[in-house]
N, C-alpha and C positions, 0 to 999 in steps of 0.2 A: 581454615574456613571461617568466614566472617559473615554474619547476618547483616542484611541491608534493610533500611527503610527507604522506599522508593516514592518518586513523585507521581502524582496523578494529574491529568489534564481534563478539564471539564468543558471540552468543546461542545458546541451546540448539536452536533450530529450524534452524540453519544447516547447511550441507553440511560433510562431513569435509574436512580440509586437502587430501586427495588429489583430491577431486571439485569443490571450490568454486572458482568463478571469482574470488571475492573473495580467496581465499588465493593464487591464481595472480597476480592483480594486485599483491597486497601483496609476494609473494616477488620478482617481477620488478622491483619498486620498491625492493628492498633491505632489506625487513623479514623478520626471522627468523620463520619460520612453525613453529608447535608442532603436530606431527602428531597430538597427542591431543586437540586442541580443534576444535570446529566454527567455521567461518568464515562469518558470516551477512551482514554489510554492510560496505561500504567507504564512508566518509563524506568527502565533498568540500566544504568550506565553513568557516563561521566559528562554528558553533554550539558553545558551551562544552562540551557532552557528548562532543564528538569533533572538536576543531579541527584544521584542516590547518596545516602549517608550510611556510614558504618554504625550500627546501633550501639556497639559497646563504647566507642569513643566519641561518637557525635560528629566525627570528622567527615567531610565529604569523601566520596570514593576516590575522587581525583587527589585529594590531599593524602589519603591513605596509600595510594599507589606511588606518589612522589616519595613518601616516607619509606616505601618498601620496593626499591627498584629491582630487587632480586625476583620479583614475581613475574617480570618480563624476561623471556629468554633473549639473548642478543639479537637473534634474527628478527624477532618482533620488533624490537626498539629500532634497529637499523632500517627496517622496511618502512615503518609507519611514523618514525620519530619526527620527520620533517612535515608530515601531513596532518597529524592530529595528536594532541597531548591527552594521555589517558587511554581508555579502552578504544580500539579502532572501530568498535561496533556499538550499536544501540539496540537493546532488546526491549520489546513492547508486548503488552497485551492490548488488544482493541475490542471494543464492544460498540457496534455500529447499529444505530437505530434508523438513521436516514443517510441518503447518499452523501458522500464526501465529494469535494470538488473535482471537476475534470482538471487533471494536473499531469505533470512530468517532473522528473528530477534531473537536474543538469549533470553533465559529465564533469570531470575534474577541472578541465580548462575553463568551461563556461562558469562553473561554480566560482572559481577565483575572480572572474571578470564581474560576475553579478555582485559578489560580496564587496568588491572594491567600489563599484558604481553605486550600490544601494544597500548598505549594510542594515538599514532599518528593516528591510523586508527579506533580505538574504543574510541570514545571521552568521554564516560561517563560510570559509572557502573551500569546503569539501564536497565531494560528490556524494550521492545517496542511492546506490543500487540497493534493492531490498527484496526480501522474500516473505510472503505471507503464507502461513500454514493454518488451514482451518481447524477450529475446535468445535464448531457446529456447522450446519450447512451455511455456506458463505457465498453471497452474491458479489460480483465484481464486473466491471468493464475493463478490458485490457487490450491494448494494441488494436490496429485497424483490421477490420474484416477482410476476407479475400475480395479482390477487386470486383469479381463477377457478382458477388453477393451485394456489395455496395451499389453496383449499377442496377441490379434488380430492384433495390429499394428506391433508388432515385426515380425509376420508371413507374413503380407501383404506387408511391405515396406522393400525392398531389402537394402536400404541404412542404415536403423535402425538395421536390423538383422546383417549386416556386422559390424556395429559400436559396437554392444553389444557383438559379438563374442560368446564364449562358455557360458558366463553368461546369454546371451539372450536365447539360446536353453535350458539351465537349468531352467530359469524362466518360459518359455512356458511349459515345462514338468511338472513343479511343479503346475502351474495353471490348466493345463488340467487334473492333477492327483488329483485335489480337494483342493488345497492350497487356504485358505480363508484370508480375510483382517484382521480377529481377531485371527489368529494364528501365531505361531512363524515361521512356514515354509514359509508362504506368505510374511510376513515381511522381513525375511531374504533373500528371493529370490529377492524381490524388491530392497533391499539395494544393493545386489551384482550387479543387473542389472544397477542401476543408477550409481554406482561407476565405472563400467566398461565403461559406456558411457562417463563420465566426465573426466575419466583419460586416455582415448585412446591417443595413440601417434598422434601428430599433422598431420603427413602425412596421417594417416588413416582417421582422421577427415576431412581433405581436399578432399580426394578421395570420401568419403561418401557424403559429401555435393554436390560434382559435380555429383554423381550418383543420388542423390535426385532431383536436379535441372533438370537433363536430363529427369527424369521421368515426373516431373511437366510440363516442357516446351514441352516434346515430346508426350504428350497425353497417357502415360502408367502409370500415377499416378493412384493407386487403387481408386475405387468408394465407398469404405466403408464409411457409413454415419458418423461414429464417428471420422474419420480422420480430421485433420485441413484442412480448405479450401486451395486450391492451391494458391489463391490470398494471403492468410495470409503468407504462406510459402515464396512466392516470396517477399512480403513486408519485412518480417524480414530479409531476405538475403540481400535486397537492403539496409536496415538500418545498418546491421552489417555483411558485407560479410566475409565469412570464419570463423564465430563464432560458437563454439560448442552449444551455447544457442539455435539455430534453432531446435534442436532435443528435447528440453523441450516441444515443441508444441505437441509432440506424447505421452508424458508420464504425463503431467500436464492437469488438466481440463482447458477448454477455456469457459469463460462465458462472456456475454454481458449484464451488468446491464442496465435496464432502469431507467430514473430519479426517484428518491425516493427509489430505491432498494439499498441494502447494503450487503457487505460481512465483516465478522470479521476474522481477520488473527491473530491467536494465536502464541505464541513462537514456534520457530523451524518448521514452516510450509513454504514450498516453494511457492513463488508466483512471478509475475511480471506484472505490468500494461502495457498495449499495446497502448491504445488511448482513448481519451476523457476528459471530465472534472469531477471532484469529489470534495467534502469536505471530509476531513480525520481528524480523531482525534485518538490519541495514548497516551500512557504513555509518560512522558517527557524524551525522548531519541532520539539520532541520530545514534544508533548502527545498522549497516546493514552489514551482511555477504554476499558477492557477489561471483558468479562463472560463469557469462557469460552475454553476451549482454551489455557489458559496457567497457569503456576505463578506468574505475577507478580500484582501488586496488581489486584484486581477492584473496579469501582465500578459495580454493576449498576443501582442506582437512578438514578445520573446518566446512564447510557447510555439507559435506558428513557425518561427525561424529555427527552432531547436529540434523539432521532432524528426525522427528517423524516416517516417512514412514507409515502414515495412509491413505490408499487408500479409495476412495469413492467420491460421488458428493458433492460439496459445498452447504452449507445451505444459502439460500437467505433470508435476513431479510427485511421485508417490514415496520417495525416499529409498535409499539403499538399505535393503533388509540385512540385518545382522543378528547374531545370537538367536537363530532360528525364529526370526520375526519379532522378538521382543524389543529389538532396538532398530530404529530407522534413522539414517543419517541423510539429512538434506544438505547437499553440497552445491552451492551456487558457483558460477564462473568468476568469482572475484575472491581476493585473498583475505578480506577483512573478517569474515565470519563463516561458520557453518552452524547448523542447528541439529541436535541429536534428540529424538524422541524416544523415551524409554517407557514401555507399557507392560507392567508386570501384574500377574495375579498373585494371591497370597502364597507365600512361600518360594516364589520364583527369584532369581537373581540374574543380573546381566553385567557384562563388563563392557565399557566403552573405551575407545582409544583416548589416551590423555592428550590434552591440548598443549599447544606450544606457548600459551599465555593464560592469563586469568580468564575463568569461565564463570558464567552465571547459571545457577541451578534453580529452576522453578518447580516446586512441587505443586501440581495443579489439582490433585485429588489424592486421597488415601494417606498412607504412611510408608515411608521408605527409610532404610538404613543406608548411609552412604559413609563407608569407613567407620569411624567410631561415633558418627552422628546419626541420631534418629530424627527425622524430619517428618511432621505430621500435617497433612493437608496443606492448606495455604497459610496457616498461621505461623508457620516457621519458614516461610519462604519470602523472597528469594535470598539465598546466601551466595556469597562469593567463594568459589573454589580456587585455592591457590594452585599455581602451576606446579607441575611435578616433573 
């Protein structure tokens, strides 16, 4: 077992140092925290944009793994060796104060193409399927709403109908005519609708935003239960005034995860985190294709072309219960990672299935004994657990 010093990311959407779980973890681990900066993410892994270091030696985690190839069982090296060097996953803690970008992550083939074409903005050739597990109530947008729900919104919300234009009317007609989520007519209509929204002229976008705000603030906002709450519409506008991303609230599902609940975000699925804290695990990549709610580089054309356009309600993962509920295993439909949550009261113990490769253990709260090591709250975390 090796203790790690991990990188932090001070993205603008992060919580203040005083409120951020990331800042608390970093401070307890000995990092000087700047009270004037936001603390958004803690990275645990070998990605070059935020590599962890082994505390005892000062070596990067990647250098440590190169020096100790025995930590990888043969099947891990054979399966991922040509795809990524180091850990095949990246583990994070997120503290979200304001909305992240409307985004999706490319599949493996597209990631290779984007990296070759634009390595400045797409840092590596790997895909980035990911899972977010809430540690506080956690708001997010993820995947397209059911088609009927979107059609209801286009009909009910004047600003959305105006923004979508003819594509919006065609979409509503297709849905009312029986277009379904699993047929080509429904998918094609959704694709045209979203493209019309995201590529509308800026003056049209600004006029539609003002129309939307006038309805919300003037008491004429429709009362349809599936619509985003007025408070959320105003909050997103305050965070990103004049941004087209505000209309994603009407076409993407809005979920609030409770602590312990998780969502898996596969390749090419649109999403955006809105508020709260979570732990997140993903394939080892930093590839993000963005198109709204961000000051960062936007690649709307790529986003529109890559999305799956699969409408429906997202699946909420509660983890597989083990050890009489003291252990929950979150197993995604990808090979790079799984996350195991252990929640123990004083005097309790639990055994989790051993990993086939190096694992990262984060002690989020309290004190735990792991083998011969006693780990106390966040100040002793996160260590690297050697494969057994």
